C-alpha positions in Angstrom: -26.4 -6.8 -76.1 -27.6 -4.4 -73.8 -26.8 -5.2 -69.8 -29.4 -4.8 -67.3 -28.5 -2.1 -64.3 -28.1 -5.2 -61.8 -25.7 -6.7 -64.1 -23.8 -3.2 -64.7 -23.6 -3.0 -60.8 -23.4 -6.5 -59.5 -23.1 -6.8 -55.9 -19.7 -6.9 -54.5 -18.3 -10.4 -52.6 -17.2 -9.4 -49.2 -14.0 -11.6 -50.0 -13.9 -12.6 -46.1 -11.7 -15.7 -46.5 -11.2 -17.3 -43.3 -8.8 -20.4 -42.0 -10.6 -23.0 -39.9 -9.4 -26.4 -38.2 -11.9 -28.7 -36.4 -11.5 -31.9 -34.8 -13.9 -34.9 -34.8 -14.1 -36.9 -31.7 -13.9 -40.5 -32.5 -11.0 -43.3 -32.5 -10.2 -43.1 -36.3 -9.8 -39.0 -36.4 -8.0 -39.3 -32.9 -5.2 -36.7 -32.8 -6.1 -35.0 -36.3 -7.2 -31.7 -37.4 -9.2 -30.9 -40.6 -7.6 -27.6 -42.1 -9.5 -25.6 -44.4 -10.8 -22.7 -45.8 -14.0 -20.9 -46.6 -15.8 -17.5 -47.8 -18.7 -18.6 -45.8 -19.6 -18.8 -42.0 -17.2 -21.2 -40.8 -20.0 -22.8 -38.6 -22.3 -23.2 -41.8 -19.4 -24.5 -43.7 -18.1 -27.0 -41.3 -22.0 -28.3 -40.7 -22.0 -29.1 -44.2 -19.1 -31.0 -44.5 -19.9 -33.0 -41.1 -23.5 -33.4 -41.9 -22.4 -35.2 -45.3 -20.5 -37.5 -43.3 -23.0 -38.1 -40.7 -21.0 -36.8 -38.1 -22.2 -35.2 -34.8 -19.5 -35.0 -32.5 -17.0 -32.5 -33.4 -15.4 -29.1 -32.3 -14.3 -26.0 -34.1 -10.6 -25.2 -32.8 -9.6 -22.5 -35.1 -11.8 -19.7 -36.7 -9.3 -16.8 -38.3 -9.2 -14.2 -40.4 -6.8 -15.3 -43.5 -6.2 -11.8 -44.7 -2.7 -10.5 -44.1 -1.9 -7.0 -43.3 -0.6 -6.2 -47.1 -4.1 -7.7 -48.6 -2.9 -10.9 -49.6 -4.7 -14.1 -48.3 -3.4 -17.3 -46.5 -4.7 -20.4 -48.1 -5.5 -23.6 -46.6 -2.7 -25.4 -49.2 -0.2 -22.9 -47.5 -1.1 -23.9 -44.0 -0.9 -27.6 -44.9 2.4 -27.0 -46.6 3.8 -25.4 -43.6 2.8 -27.9 -41.4 4.2 -30.6 -43.6 7.4 -28.6 -43.5 7.6 -28.5 -39.8 7.4 -32.3 -39.5 3.7 -32.9 -39.4 1.7 -35.9 -40.8 -1.0 -35.3 -43.6 -2.4 -38.7 -43.1 -5.4 -38.1 -45.7 -6.6 -35.1 -47.8 -6.9 -32.1 -45.5 -6.6 -33.6 -42.4 -3.3 -32.9 -40.4 -1.7 -35.0 -37.6 -1.1 -32.0 -35.2 -2.3 -29.9 -32.3 -4.5 -26.6 -32.1 -1.2 -24.9 -31.0 0.5 -26.1 -34.1 -2.0 -24.9 -36.4 -1.6 -21.5 -34.6 1.9 -21.6 -35.2 1.7 -22.1 -38.4 -0.7 -19.4 -39.1 1.1 -17.1 -37.2 4.4 -17.9 -39.3 2.5 -17.4 -42.5 0.6 -14.1 -41.5 3.8 -12.5 -40.2 6.4 -13.9 -42.5 8.6 -14.9 -39.5 9.4 -18.4 -38.7 9.3 -19.1 -35.1 10.4 -21.7 -32.9 8.3 -24.1 -30.6 4.5 -23.0 -30.4 5.2 -19.4 -30.7 1.7 -18.8 -31.7 0.3 -16.3 -29.5 -0.1 -12.7 -31.2 -2.3 -10.9 -28.9 -1.5 -7.5 -27.8 -1.0 -5.5 -24.7 -4.1 -4.3 -23.1 -4.0 -0.3 -22.6 -3.1 -0.7 -18.9 -0.4 -3.2 -19.8 1.1 -0.5 -22.2 0.9 2.3 -19.6 2.9 0.3 -17.3 5.4 -0.4 -19.8 5.6 3.1 -20.8 5.8 4.6 -17.3 8.2 2.1 -16.4 10.4 2.5 -19.4 10.5 6.5 -19.5 11.4 6.6 -15.7 14.2 3.9 -16.0 15.8 6.5 -18.8 15.3 9.7 -17.3 17.4 8.1 -14.2 19.9 6.7 -16.7 19.8 10.2 -18.3 20.9 12.0 -15.3 23.5 9.2 -14.4 24.0 6.2 -16.5 25.3 4.3 -13.3 22.4 4.4 -11.2 20.2 1.3 -10.8 16.6 2.5 -10.7 13.4 0.8 -9.1 10.1 0.7 -10.2 7.1 -1.0 -8.2 4.0 -2.3 -10.3 1.0 -2.7 -7.6 -0.9 -5.0 -9.7 -3.6 -7.4 -8.6 -3.8 -10.8 -9.8 -5.1 -11.3 -13.5 -3.2 -7.9 -14.5 -0.7 -10.4 -16.9 2.2 -9.5 -15.2 4.8 -12.1 -16.5 3.8 -11.2 -20.4 3.9 -7.3 -19.4 7.2 -8.0 -17.6 8.7 -9.6 -20.5 7.3 -6.5 -23.1 9.1 -4.2 -20.5 12.2 -6.2 -21.0 12.1 -6.1 -24.7 11.3 -2.5 -24.8 14.5 -1.7 -22.7 16.4 -4.0 -24.7 17.2 -6.3 -22.2 18.9 -9.7 -23.1 19.9 -11.2 -19.4 16.6 -11.3 -17.1 16.7 -12.7 -13.7 13.2 -13.4 -12.3 13.1 -14.2 -8.6 10.1 -15.1 -6.4 9.4 -16.8 -3.2 6.8 -19.1 -4.8 8.2 -21.6 -7.1 4.6 -22.8 -7.8 4.2 -19.5 -10.5 7.0 -20.5 -12.6 4.5 -22.1 -15.2 2.9 -18.8 -16.1 6.7 -17.5 -16.3 7.5 -20.1 -18.7 4.1 -20.3 -20.6 4.3 -16.7 -21.9 7.7 -16.6 -22.8 7.5 -19.8 -24.7 4.1 -19.3 -26.6 4.0 -15.9 -27.6 5.2 -14.9 -31.2 7.2 -11.5 -29.6 9.4 -13.6 -27.7 10.6 -16.2 -30.2 14.4 -16.8 -30.1 14.3 -16.1 -26.2 15.8 -18.7 -24.0 14.0 -19.6 -20.7 16.0 -21.6 -18.0 15.2 -22.3 -14.8 16.1 -25.3 -12.1 13.2 -27.6 -13.4 14.0 -27.0 -16.7 16.9 -29.2 -16.8 18.7 -26.9 -19.0 22.6 -26.1 -17.7 22.8 -22.4 -17.7 26.3 -22.7 -18.9 25.2 -24.0 -22.3 22.9 -21.3 -23.4 23.4 -19.2 -26.5 24.8 -16.1 -25.4 23.9 -14.4 -28.4 20.0 -14.7 -27.6 18.1 -13.2 -24.9 18.1 -15.2 -21.6 15.4 -15.6 -18.7 16.2 -17.3 -15.8 13.4 -18.1 -13.2 14.3 -19.4 -9.6 13.3 -18.9 -6.1 15.0 -16.5 -3.8 15.5 -19.1 -1.3 17.2 -21.4 -3.7 19.4 -18.9 -5.5 20.3 -16.4 -2.9 20.3 -18.9 0.2 23.6 -19.8 1.7 24.7 -23.2 2.4 23.9 -23.9 6.0 27.0 -26.0 6.7 29.8 -23.8 5.4 27.6 -20.5 5.5 28.8 -19.6 1.8 27.2 -18.6 -1.5 26.0 -22.3 -3.0 28.7 -23.3 -5.7 26.0 -24.1 -8.4 24.5 -20.8 -8.0 27.9 -18.9 -8.5 27.3 -18.0 -12.1 24.7 -16.0 -11.3 26.5 -13.6 -9.2 28.7 -13.4 -12.2 26.4 -12.1 -14.9 25.7 -8.4 -15.2 22.0 -8.6 -15.2 19.8 -5.9 -17.4 16.9 -6.6 -15.3 15.9 -8.1 -12.1 12.3 -8.9 -11.8 11.3 -9.6 -8.1 7.7 -11.6 -8.0 5.5 -11.1 -5.0 8.0 -8.4 -3.4 7.6 -7.6 0.1 9.8 -9.6 2.6 8.2 -8.6 5.7 4.6 -8.2 4.2 4.8 -12.0 2.5 6.4 -13.5 5.8 3.5 -12.0 8.2 0.7 -12.4 5.3 1.9 -16.3 5.1 2.4 -17.1 8.5 -1.3 -15.6 9.6 -2.8 -17.6 6.8 -1.3 -21.1 8.3 -1.4 -20.2 11.9 -4.5 -22.4 12.2 -2.1 -25.5 11.8 -0.2 -26.7 14.7 3.5 -25.2 14.4 5.2 -28.1 13.0 2.2 -28.6 10.5 2.3 -24.6 9.5 6.3 -25.0 8.9 5.7 -27.6 6.4 2.8 -25.6 4.8 4.9 -22.6 4.7 7.8 -24.8 3.2 5.4 -26.3 0.6 4.0 -23.0 -0.3 7.1 -20.9 -0.4 9.8 -23.7 -1.2 11.9 -26.0 0.7 14.5 -23.5 1.9 12.5 -21.0 3.5 13.3 -21.1 6.9 17.1 -21.1 6.3 16.3 -17.8 4.2 14.1 -16.6 6.7 16.9 -16.4 9.2 19.4 -14.6 6.7 16.7 -12.0 6.1 16.1 -11.5 10.2 19.7 -10.8 10.2 20.3 -8.8 7.1 17.3 -6.7 7.3 14.9 -5.9 4.4 16.9 -4.1 2.3 17.8 -6.2 -1.2 21.2 -4.4 -1.8 22.2 -5.8 1.9 21.6 -9.3 1.0 21.7 -9.6 -3.1 24.9 -10.3 -4.2 23.9 -9.4 -7.8 24.7 -6.8 -10.3 21.9 -5.1 -12.5 20.8 -2.0 -14.6 17.4 -1.9 -12.9 14.7 -3.5 -10.4 11.3 -4.2 -11.3 9.2 -5.0 -8.0 5.8 -6.7 -8.5 3.1 -6.9 -5.8 -0.7 -7.3 -5.3 -0.8 -5.9 -1.9 2.3 -3.6 -1.4 0.7 -1.7 1.6 3.6 -1.7 3.8 5.9 -0.1 0.8 3.3 2.4 0.0 2.7 3.4 3.5 6.2 3.6 4.6 6.9 5.7 1.1 9.8 3.4 -0.1 8.6 4.1 -3.5 7.4 7.8 -4.7 4.6 8.3 -6.9 6.5 8.3 -10.2 8.2 5.0 -9.3 4.6 3.3 -8.8 2.3 2.0 -11.7 -1.2 1.0 -9.8 -3.5 -1.6 -11.3 -6.0 -2.5 -8.7 -9.1 -4.6 -8.1 -11.1 -1.1 -8.6 -9.2 -0.3 -12.0 -9.8 -3.6 -13.2 -13.9 -3.6 -12.4 -14.1 -0.1 -14.0 -12.2 -1.2 -17.2 -14.6 -3.9 -17.1 -17.8 -1.5 -17.2 -16.1 1.2 -19.6 -15.2 -1.8 -22.2 -18.8 -2.9 -22.4 -20.2 0.3 -22.5 -18.1 1.5 -25.5 -17.9 -2.1 -27.3 -21.2 -3.9 -26.5 -21.1 -6.0 -29.6 -17.1 -7.1 -28.9 -16.0 -9.7 -26.6 -14.6 -8.1 -23.6 -11.3 -8.6 -22.1 -12.0 -8.2 -18.6 -15.5 -9.7 -19.1 -15.0 -12.9 -17.4 -13.5 -11.5 -14.2 -16.2 -11.3 -11.5 -17.5 -8.4 -9.0 -16.9 -8.9 -5.5 -19.8 -8.5 -3.1 -19.6 -8.4 0.5 -22.2 -9.5 2.7 -22.3 -9.3 6.1 -24.4 -10.6 9.0 -25.0 -9.4 12.4 -25.5 -12.5 14.6 -28.5 -13.1 17.2 -27.5 -11.7 20.6 -28.0 -15.5 21.7 -24.8 -16.3 19.8 -23.1 -13.0 20.5 -22.8 -13.6 24.1 -21.2 -17.0 23.3 -18.0 -15.2 21.9 -18.2 -11.1 22.4 -15.3 -11.3 25.0 -12.9 -11.0 22.2 -9.8 -8.3 21.9 -12.0 -5.6 20.8 -15.3 -6.5 22.7 -16.6 -7.9 19.2 -17.9 -11.2 18.1 -14.9 -13.4 17.9 -14.7 -15.9 15.4 -12.0 -17.9 16.5 -13.8 -18.1 19.9 -16.9 -19.1 18.2 -15.5 -22.0 16.4 -13.1 -23.1 18.8 -12.8 -26.6 18.7 -10.6 -29.4 20.3 -9.9 -33.2 19.1 -8.6 -34.4 16.2 -10.4 -36.5 13.1 -13.5 -38.1 13.9 -13.0 -37.0 17.6 -13.0 -33.2 16.7 -16.1 -31.4 18.1 -16.9 -27.6 18.6 -16.8 -26.0 22.2 -19.8 -24.2 21.5 -21.6 -27.2 19.2 -25.4 -26.4 20.0 -24.5 -22.6 19.1 -22.5 -23.8 16.1 -25.6 -25.7 15.0 -27.9 -22.8 15.4 -25.3 -21.0 12.9 -26.0 -23.7 10.5 -29.4 -23.1 10.5 -29.2 -19.7 10.4 -27.3 -19.3 7.3 -30.1 -21.8 5.7 -32.9 -19.8 7.1 -34.2 -22.5 9.3 -33.5 -20.8 12.6 -36.8 -20.0 14.4 -36.2 -16.8 16.3 -34.4 -15.3 13.0 -37.7 -16.5 11.2 -40.0 -14.9 13.7 -38.0 -11.7 13.3 -38.1 -12.0 9.5 -41.9 -12.1 9.7 -42.0 -9.0 12.0 -40.0 -6.7 9.8 -42.0 -8.1 6.5 -39.0 -9.0 4.8 -36.7 -12.6 4.4 -33.0 -11.7 4.4 -30.9 -13.3 2.2 -28.9 -16.1 4.1 -26.4 -17.7 2.0 -27.6 -21.1 1.8 -31.6 -19.9 1.9 -31.8 -17.0 -1.0 -32.5 -18.8 -4.6 -30.4 -16.0 -6.1 -27.5 -16.7 -3.8 -27.8 -20.5 -3.9 -26.2 -21.1 -7.5 -23.1 -19.3 -6.4 -23.0 -21.6 -3.1 -22.6 -24.6 -5.8 -18.9 -25.0 -4.8 -17.7 -22.5 -1.4 -14.6 -22.3 0.4 -15.2 -22.3 4.3 -12.3 -20.4 6.0 -12.0 -22.0 9.7 -9.8 -20.9 12.5 -7.7 -24.1 12.9 -7.5 -27.9 12.1 -9.5 -28.8 14.8 -12.3 -26.7 13.8 -12.2 -27.9 10.2 -12.5 -31.5 11.3 -15.5 -30.7 13.7 -17.4 -28.7 11.1 -16.7 -31.9 8.8 -18.0 -34.2 11.7 -21.3 -31.6 12.4 -22.1 -31.5 8.9 -22.2 -35.3 8.4 -24.6 -35.7 11.6 -27.9 -37.0 11.2 -29.9 -33.8 11.8 -28.0 -32.3 8.9 -27.7 -35.1 6.7 -30.9 -34.1 4.9 -30.1 -30.6 3.5 -26.1 -30.5 3.8 -25.7 -34.1 2.6 -25.9 -32.9 -1.1 -22.6 -31.4 -0.8 -19.4 -33.1 -0.5 -17.5 -31.8 1.9 -13.8 -31.5 1.5 -11.4 -31.3 4.5 -8.2 -30.0 3.4 -6.8 -29.0 6.8 -3.8 -31.1 8.6 -1.4 -33.3 7.5 -3.8 -35.8 6.0 -4.7 -33.6 3.3 -1.2 -33.3 1.8 1.1 -30.1 1.6 0.6 -27.2 -0.1 -0.4 -27.9 -3.5 -0.6 -31.7 -3.1 -4.3 -30.8 -1.5 -5.8 -29.6 -4.5 -6.0 -32.7 -6.8 -8.7 -34.3 -4.9 -10.5 -31.0 -4.8 -10.7 -30.6 -8.3 -11.6 -34.3 -9.0 -14.7 -33.9 -6.4 -15.7 -30.6 -8.2 -15.0 -32.4 -11.7 -17.0 -30.0 -14.3 -18.6 -27.9 -11.7 -21.8 -28.0 -13.1 -23.1 -31.5 -11.9 -21.5 -31.3 -8.5 -21.8 -29.4 -5.2 -19.1 -29.1 -2.8 -17.8 -27.2 0.5 -14.3 -27.2 0.8 -13.0 -26.9 4.4 -9.7 -24.9 5.1 -7.8 -23.2 7.8 -4.8 -22.1 5.3 -4.3 -24.3 2.5 -5.3 -23.3 -1.0 -5.9 -19.6 -0.1 -2.8 -18.4 -2.2 -1.7 -19.2 -5.6 -4.4 -21.4 -6.3 -6.9 -21.1 -9.2 -10.1 -23.3 -8.7 -12.6 -21.6 -11.1 -15.6 -23.2 -9.6 -15.0 -21.4 -6.1 -17.8 -18.5 -6.3 -18.3 -17.7 -2.6 -15.9 -17.4 0.5 -17.5 -17.9 4.2 -15.2 -15.9 6.6 -15.3 -18.3 9.8 -12.0 -17.1 11.5 -10.1 -13.5 12.4 -7.8 -12.4 10.3 -5.5 -9.5 11.5 -4.4 -7.8 8.1 -6.8 -6.6 5.2 -3.9 -8.1 2.9 -4.3 -11.3 4.2 -8.1 -11.1 4.1 -8.3 -10.2 0.6 -5.9 -12.4 -0.4 -8.0 -15.2 0.6 -10.9 -13.5 -0.6 -9.9 -13.3 -4.0 -9.6 -16.8 -4.3 -13.1 -17.0 -5.5 -12.6 -13.9 -8.0 -10.8 -16.4 -10.5 -12.8 -16.4 -13.6 -14.9 -19.5 -14.7 -16.0 -19.1 -18.2 -16.0 -21.7 -21.4 -14.5 -20.6 -24.6 -16.4 -21.8 -27.6 -19.2 -23.2 -25.6 -20.8 -24.7 -28.6 -17.8 -26.1 -30.3 -18.6 -24.0 -33.2 -17.2 -20.9 -32.3 -13.4 -20.6 -31.0 -13.9 -16.8 -30.6 -17.2 -17.1 -28.2 -17.1 -16.9 -24.5 -19.9 -17.6 -22.0 -19.1 -16.2 -18.3 -20.4 -18.6 -16.0 -19.5 -16.8 -12.9 -20.5 -13.0 -13.5 -20.3 -11.9 -9.6 -19.0 -14.0 -6.8 -19.5 -13.4 -2.8 -17.7 -13.3 0.6 -19.9 -14.1 3.2 -18.9 -12.5 6.7 -20.3 -12.9 10.1 -18.3 -10.1 12.3 -19.3 -7.0 10.4 -17.4 -4.8 12.5 -14.4 -6.7 11.9 -15.2 -7.3 8.3 -15.8 -3.7 7.4 -12.6 -2.4 9.4 -10.7 -4.9 6.8 -12.4 -3.3 3.8 -11.8 0.2 5.0 -8.3 -0.3 5.7 -7.9 -2.2 2.1 -9.7 0.6 0.5 -7.3 3.3 2.2 -4.4 1.0 1.4 -5.3 0.8 -2.4 -5.6 4.9 -2.4 -2.5 5.9 -0.4 -2.8 9.3 -2.2 -6.2 9.9 -1.4 -6.2 12.3 1.7 -9.9 11.6 2.3 -10.3 8.0 3.4 -14.3 8.1 2.9 -13.6 9.0 -0.8 -10.9 6.3 -1.1 -13.2 3.9 0.6 -16.2 4.9 -1.8 -14.3 4.2 -5.3 -13.6 0.5 -3.7 -17.2 -0.2 -2.8 -18.4 1.5 -6.4 -17.0 -2.1 -7.6 -17.4 -4.3 -4.4 -20.9 -3.5 -3.0 -21.6 -4.1 0.6 -24.8 -5.5 2.0 -25.0 -5.7 5.8 -27.8 -7.6 7.6 -28.3 -5.9 11.1 -30.5 -8.6 12.8 -33.7 -6.9 10.8 -32.9 -5.7 7.4 -30.3 -6.3 4.9 -29.3 -2.9 3.3 -26.3 -1.8 0.8 -23.8 0.2 2.9 -22.0 3.2 1.4 -18.5 4.5 2.1 -19.4 6.6 4.9 -21.6 4.0 6.7 -18.7 1.6 6.3 -16.4 3.9 8.1 -19.3 4.6 10.8 -19.8 1.2 11.4 -16.3 0.0 11.6 -15.7 3.0 14.2 -18.8 2.8 16.1 -18.5 -0.7 16.4 -14.9 -0.6 17.8 -13.7 0.3 21.3 -11.7 3.0 22.9 -8.7 0.4 23.2 -8.6 0.1 19.2 -8.7 3.9 18.9 -6.0 4.0 21.4 -4.0 1.7 19.8 -3.9 3.8 16.4 -2.4 6.2 18.7 0.4 3.7 20.0 1.4 2.5 16.7 5.1 2.6 15.8 4.4 3.8 12.2 3.2 7.3 13.6 6.8 8.2 14.3 10.0 7.9 12.3 13.4 6.7 14.3 15.4 5.9 11.1 19.1 7.0 10.9 18.5 9.8 8.9 15.7 11.1 11.0 18.0 10.6 14.0 20.9 12.4 12.3 18.7 15.4 11.4 17.9 15.8 15.1 21.6 15.7 16.1 22.4 18.3 13.5 20.1 20.8 15.4 20.7 22.2 18.8 17.1 23.2 18.8 15.9 19.7 18.1 18.1 18.1 20.7 16.8 20.4 23.3 12.9 19.8 22.3 13.4 16.0 22.4 14.8 16.1 25.8 11.6 18.2 26.8 9.7 14.8 26.1 9.2 13.0 29.0 11.6 10.2 29.6 14.2 11.3 27.2 16.2 12.7 29.9 16.7 9.5 31.5 17.9 8.1 28.3 20.4 10.7 27.7 21.3 12.9 24.8 24.1 10.6 23.5 21.6 7.6 22.8 21.3 9.1 19.3 24.7 8.9 18.6 25.3 5.3 19.8 22.3 4.1 17.5 23.8 5.6 14.4 27.1 4.6 14.9 26.6 1.1 16.2 23.9 0.3 13.4 26.6 1.6 10.8 29.7 -0.3 11.9 27.8 -3.4 12.1 26.1 -2.7 8.6 29.6 -2.1 7.1 31.5 -4.9 8.7 29.1 -7.6 7.5 29.0 -5.8 4.0 33.1 -5.7 4.1 33.9 -9.2 5.9 30.6 -11.2 4.8 31.5 -14.7 5.0 34.9 -14.2 6.7 33.4 -13.3 10.0 34.9 -15.2 12.7 32.8 -16.8 15.5 33.9 -14.3 17.7 33.3 -11.2 15.6 29.7 -12.7 14.7 28.8 -12.7 18.6 30.3 -9.3 18.9 28.4 -7.8 16.1 25.4 -9.7 17.4 25.8 -8.1 20.8 26.1 -4.8 19.2 23.4 -5.3 17.2 21.1 -6.2 19.9 22.2 -2.9 22.0 21.3 -0.4 19.1 18.0 -2.3 18.4 17.2 -2.0 22.0 17.8 1.8 22.5 16.3 2.7 18.9 13.2 1.0 20.5 13.3 3.1 23.4 13.6 6.1 21.4 10.6 4.9 19.3 8.5 4.2 22.5 9.2 7.9 24.0 8.0 9.6 20.7 4.8 7.3 20.8 4.5 7.9 24.2 4.3 11.7 23.4 1.8 10.9 20.3 -0.6 9.3 22.5 -1.4 12.8 24.3 -2.5 14.3 21.4 -5.9 12.6 21.4 -6.3 14.4 25.0 -5.6 17.7 23.2 -7.9 16.9 20.5 -10.8 16.4 22.8 -9.9 19.4 24.8 -10.1 22.0 21.8 -13.4 23.0 20.0 -11.6 23.8 16.7 -12.8 20.8 14.3 -12.6 22.3 11.0 -9.0 23.1 11.3 -5.9 20.9 10.6 -4.6 19.7 13.9 -1.4 21.4 13.0 -2.8 24.3 12.5 -5.0 24.1 15.9 -1.3 23.2 17.7 0.7 25.9 16.0 -1.5 29.0 15.9 -4.9 28.5 17.8 -4.1 27.0 21.0 -0.5 26.9 21.5 -0.9 27.4 25.1 -3.7 24.4 25.3 -1.0 22.4 23.7 1.8 23.0 25.7 -0.1 22.1 29.1 -1.3 19.0 27.6 1.8 17.8 26.0 4.7 19.6 27.9 6.4 20.8 24.4 6.2 24.5 23.0 4.6 24.9 19.6 8.1 25.7 18.1 9.6 22.8 19.5 6.8 20.7 17.9 6.9 22.5 14.7 10.5 21.9 14.4 10.2 18.4 15.3 7.4 17.9 11.9 9.6 19.6 9.6 12.2 17.1 10.3 9.8 14.3 9.5 9.9 12.7 13.3 6.2 12.3 12.9 4.5 10.5 9.9 1.8 13.2 8.3 -0.1 10.3 6.4 -0.8 8.0 9.1 -1.2 11.0 11.6 -3.9 12.1 9.5 -5.6 8.5 9.6 -5.1 8.4 13.2 -6.9 11.9 13.4 -9.8 10.9 11.2 -10.4 7.6 13.4 -10.7 10.0 16.1 -13.0 12.3 14.5 -15.4 9.4 13.5 -15.3 7.9 16.8 -16.0 11.1 18.7 -18.9 12.1 16.3 -20.3 8.0 16.2 -19.9 8.0 20.2 -22.4 11.2 20.5 -24.6 11.0 17.9 -25.1 7.2 19.2 -26.6 9.4 22.3 -28.6 11.7 20.1 -25.9 14.5 20.4 -24.3 16.3 17.5 -20.8 17.0 18.5 -20.6 20.3 16.7 -23.5 21.6 14.9 -23.3 22.4 11.2 -20.1 20.5 10.8 -19.3 20.0 7.2 -15.5 19.7 7.3 -13.0 17.7 9.4 -9.7 18.9 9.9 -7.3 16.0 10.0 -3.4 16.5 10.9 -2.1 18.3 7.8 -5.5 18.3 5.3 -8.9 18.9 5.4 -11.7 16.7 4.4 -15.2 18.2 3.5 -18.4 16.1 3.7 -20.4 15.7 0.4 -23.6 17.2 0.3 
């Protein structure tokens, strides 16, 4: 019988077998999952089954390809048999009494052919940037060990939150063949991530996880299997206050030769400064409690030890290791001081993350974007009306002072703002109800997007975080929002005050906030805080933060701002596709009401992220390409570019602020190595003695500082806990003396540096580097202004007495301020100027 062409060439079945599991949400099926297979679309197949049983309340939990790498298939029968072999009940037919993680674990075992312990079901791979971090660190460590097998290399990951530092750190340990890994942190609260990643991913099956909270005795671990021990600095490395000795329970840590020591949230000085700044709104007693709640109970004692021992980990870490890995989201201090060189650093910044998100969306439009749920940050700044500026413009830099404006007195229901009427006007302004502002808007023909009035912004203010100066201000704001005139509008928001002892210490303040927010869709909240819940906390529904207090450092400012950048998305939104994701927060907002200060923080943050970029404008430009800035100047809301941000930041400042840049200690180096270089050169010593004030100190001051500092350090290291009280006091006196003299040397060098702006103002060479102007073009003027010859200055520069990177920034600030000040009056400082000479580099203006 002859066959037709269709019969001879039948359509080939796709053969795409899939394993699925779904749950029915009723009492009969509580804790059960139906495990099956199909070559159909999983949604369609499950819909057929539940329709037959007239079931509507169900969720598809697993939808995976049953195809193995070798071309064979996993059958649903295999899945159920594997689950039964692991001890899970099979109450009826295809139903198993187990969790989704158990199903995925069995699936992983059948797909890979390897049995895993616990629920090591995760099989996701490293993202490209995570692979780069591991490869760069691995290669660097081995290059150092090749030169010296006993060397202990150090590497820094400058990686913002959501990089996946725990998973990637473990992958690095695995690539190094490390079997003894010690993880140290200041924040015990981050333990959950370190434990989960190790105990859930297939790549770490067989690894042992131990910590204080695990309840496992470290001495009982299997020595043949890899070990990760997680602990806090203050618990593991602190000393017993009564005896001054190492805590006996921790002696085992110092006896192990670790393969890798990981410092999470590294940088002692940086974290201490930012932590204290975040909580300085609390009274002193409560601030100490907050710090202890955030960073661990033994923090204060450990703090004292750090002050005694300095910030070099080799001085206070009595442990041995093959290598150190440092993890930090804001390691600006280390980057600025050159503690790590370029080949020792892997960077993954907010800018990198958002660039990867955009590129993935462009290159893979039909795929789930692994960065898709990470919202883009927007900064909106608002110039307050003159009537409010007058209230609080006597701040340190003669600009709008948020702490002064929101100053309050009293506690609880008795708390009130000092400028209550003006704060009420501010509340009216942010919802577009302030009459003078409305009149200005009518005159300009535009309606500015105030936070609580613009329909585009309102959905992002459904759950917001208001960051106020102190406890009294938080209580005062809660009271004001509850007053009769405000209830009609602000009454729709549940106000959650987490400031002060009544709200609980640290993470204790979080549960009431989560309960009030609920699913985040049917509720509206405003969380008032002066420090609590600004670090290490994830509240996905927060989509905006109102900055209503002054913060000194950009690290602290953005640490708080990034609270609202946590992703909020729904996995499997319709209950029928575990691989689907609906992003509920594509962007998030920072609202700031002190524009000059806010833009200064932004520019410093951008420059800090790109420490290798000599052109500050380009560094900021890269940041604002993914962090758009909108500024309301009292009439119009316009997007500001990088140059505009630097202009506003500089033109809005005072001569006092500029002078402070030239009075900064980071402009000069007075460490022992630099002082030795000066002592080693007769010319250099003579040059320094020509600087005003040094002759009074005497030429032996350098030798005194070096000898005494090295003696104190050596004695402490040699004798440690064996020091007698008398010896401790003697060392303390010696320490005070050399620190005082080092400070005097620093002050004299800074005083010399403050004369450089006068020289810059007097010279007309703007396109040349300051170094060239000093040494080649106007040496006579330089000597007249500073008292130092070109040759003397050149020698000191070559010895590293002056910090070139910070001098570049200080010169750029001077140039900007000079131009901004003159252009404000209609004068162009130097006609046609297209290039700026900084300290030792030149930056060009783009056409």
